[in-house]
Structure formats: C-alpha cells, structure tokens
N, C-alpha and C positions, 0 to 999 in steps of 0.2 A: 234339934233346933239350932245348936251351936254351930253345926256344919253349915246350915243355911245363912246364919248371921256372918259366918266368916266369908262365905261366897259373896254375900251383898256387899260386905266391906271392901273385898278385894276388887269388885266391880266398880264401886265409887272411886277407889283410888285410881284405877285405870281411866275411868271417864274424866277424872280431874287432870290426870297427866296428858291425856290426849287433847283436852280442851285448851290447856295451857300451851302445848306445842303448836296448835293451829293458831293461837293468838300471836305468838312469836313469829311465826312464818308470815302471817298477814302484815305485821309491823315491819318486817324487813323488806317485803315487796312494796310497801307504801313508801318507805324511806328512799329506796333505790329509784323508784319510779318518779318520785318528785324531784329528783336531781340533787338531793341533799347530800348524798354520798359522793365524794370527789375521787374517782377512781385513779387520777394522776398522782395523788399524794397518799391514798389509803387512809385518809382522815376524814372526819366529819366536817363539812363546811358549806358554804353556799352553793358550790357547783358552777358559779359563773365565773370565778377567778377574774373579778372586776375590782378596780381600786379607783379612788377619787384622784389620787396623786401619789407619786413615789416618796418614800421617806428619803431624807438626806443621809446616805450611807457612806459616801466616799470620805476617806481620811486623807488629811494633807501628807504629801511627800510619800505616798505609797504608790508602788507600780502594781497595777492590777492585771493579772492574767486569769483566763478561765480554761478549764479542762472539760471539753464537751465529750461526753461518753456516748457512742452511738452503737447500734448492733454491728456496725462495720468496723469498729475500732475508735480510737481516741483522736481528738483534734484539739490542739493547744493553740490558743489565741492571746496574743498580747494586746491589750486595750490601751486606746489613746486618752486616758483620763484628763491629760493636760490640754488636749486640742478639742475634745468634745465631751466636756465634764458632764452635761446634763443628760446626754444620751448614754454615756457610760454609767452614770448614776442610776438611771432607769433600768439598764441592763443587770447592774449588780444587785439592785433592789430586787428585781423579779427572780433572779437566781436564788436570792436568799429566802424568797417566799415558796421556792420549789415550783415555780410557775411553769417551767418548761419540761418537767419530768413527765414522760408519757406522750408528749407532743411529737410531730413528726417534721421531716423535711417535706413540706406540702408542694414545693415546686422545684424541679431539677431540670434546668436546660443546659444540655451538653455544650461545652465551650462557651458558656456565659455565666450563669449563677446557680447556686444551691441555696434555697431560701427556707427558713424555718421560724417557729416562734409564734405561730397562729393557733389560738384555741379552737377556732371553728374549723381549720384545715382546708380552707377554700380560698385563703388570701384576703378575707375580709375582716378577720379578728383582730382586736386590740384589747390592751389591758384596762380600758375605761378612761384613760386620759391621754394627752399628747404632750409631746416635748418639742422645743424648737429645734430647728435644723442648725447644725454646727459643721465647721471643718468642711464646707462645700468645695472640695479641691478634686483634683484628677485622681482616679483610682488606678491602682496597679494590681497586677495578678496576685490572687490570695489575700488581698485586703477585704475588710468587713464593712459593710454599710448597714444602715438601719432604714428599713422601709417605713416604719412607724415606731411607737414607743416600745413595742415588744418584738416585732418581726425583724429578723436581721438576715443578711445574705452574704455569702462568701463568692467573690469574684473568681471565676475559674479560668484556666489558660485558654486564650484564643478569644476572649470576650471582646465584643465591640463596645469600647469604653464611651463612645459617643452617646449611647443609650442611657448611661447612668451619670457621666460626669456632670457636676454642678446640680444635681437633682436630689441626691441623698447625702446623709451625713456619713463621713468616713470615721469609723470608730476603733479600728484595730486591724491586725494582720495575723494570718496563720504563721506559727512558727514550727509547728510540728504536725504530722497527720496528713501529708501531702498524698501518700499512697491510699489512704482512706478515702479521700476525695476522688482520686482517680478510680477507685473501685465503685464509688457511688455513681459516677457518671456513666457506668455500663448498664445500670438498671433500666428495666423497661418503664416507660411512662405512657400516660394516656394523652389525649388530644389537648388537655389543659396543662401538660408538663407535670402531672402529679404521678409519683411512682406507683405502679400497680401494686406492688407489695410494699407496705409501709416501712420508711427508714426512721426508726424510733430513736428518740433521745432518752437514753436511760437516766442520765444525770448530768448536771453541770457543777463542777467544783470551782470555787473561788481560791486563787493562789495570790497572796500579797507578797511583794517584794520590796 
C-alpha cells in the first residue's frame, strides 16, 4: 500500500508542477500579445511609447552632444540647444526615456537624408506631442533637422537643400562618424527608401559639456 501511496503522491506533484508551468506560459503569451512588453527597452511598459509632453530637461549653460550608436558604428552630433531649445529639449528628453533604442533609420535617400526616430517605422510615428519649429535657416551638409518631435534626419552630401530649407528646424550637426554615414548610403532600399536590412539604433548617449 505504501508503494501505491508514494506513486500517487509523485503523480500529484508532477501534475501540480505541469499545471503551474502551463499557467506561466499562458501568462507570458498574454503579456507579449497585448503589447505590454516593450522590446525596445526590455522593460514592462505601455508599449505605445507615447507622452503628453516632454519634461524640461535642458540645463542652463550646458553644451549638449549625443553619441548615436548604430550597427554600422557611432555618429556624434553637437546639438544647437541655444538656437532650437524646444526641439533639442524634446530630443534629449526622449533619449533619456530610451525612446530611440531598437528603432531604425526608416528612410535613407542617397545624397539627400538619413532619417530615424519613428516608432512605427513608416514615417508616420511621433511621441504623442508636438513642438514648435525653430531655427528655420539654411541647412548645410551633415546638419541635423527635426521632421517632428521625435523624428530627426541627417543631411547627406549632395542634398538638394531647396527641398528642406525653411521647412524644418535645424537642431545640430554631425562632428564624428562621417564614414558611418557613407557606409549607410550604400545599403539597398525599397521603393519607399526604407533599407531592406534594418539599420538599428542600439543606443544614444547624452554628453554634456
């Protein structure tokens, strides 16, 4: 009888363990499927990456730079916080929120622009708020413009400036990583100028001077 009881006890333990495992697996699928898990940060969140407005994060008398790390290498950008404070504030706020991690350069037009910062990846995404346009001046090669509150673009050599001058805020300039941009221009794109193979943003670091 003791052998039978022991066998029944072992079966109950196995069934309890199996049931628990099934419940855990179901919960994981429900969380991922509902969009609660945010793959770009590896943290639990809303999954929408949307905000009502940016926090005021710029400090007085600080020269802001960002180091953008991609799968092709690093690009360093000196920001014009004195000329376009609201746009730079939005950019720095989103960087601090790790908004850009895992996003792509969703548009790359050779001899024109390389554009990133869209959570949807099709040019229609934004962070849920808008910022006013500032520093609407003539662009130069390797300068950085804001398409909206989160999307930014880098002007590439040979760009037709007439298509962007006076239409977008000029917020910074590339100071390092020119070879990286040259390499990015060689990738294959589709009819919408989206790279066939994603050019991922691994991270963006803020440097204060």
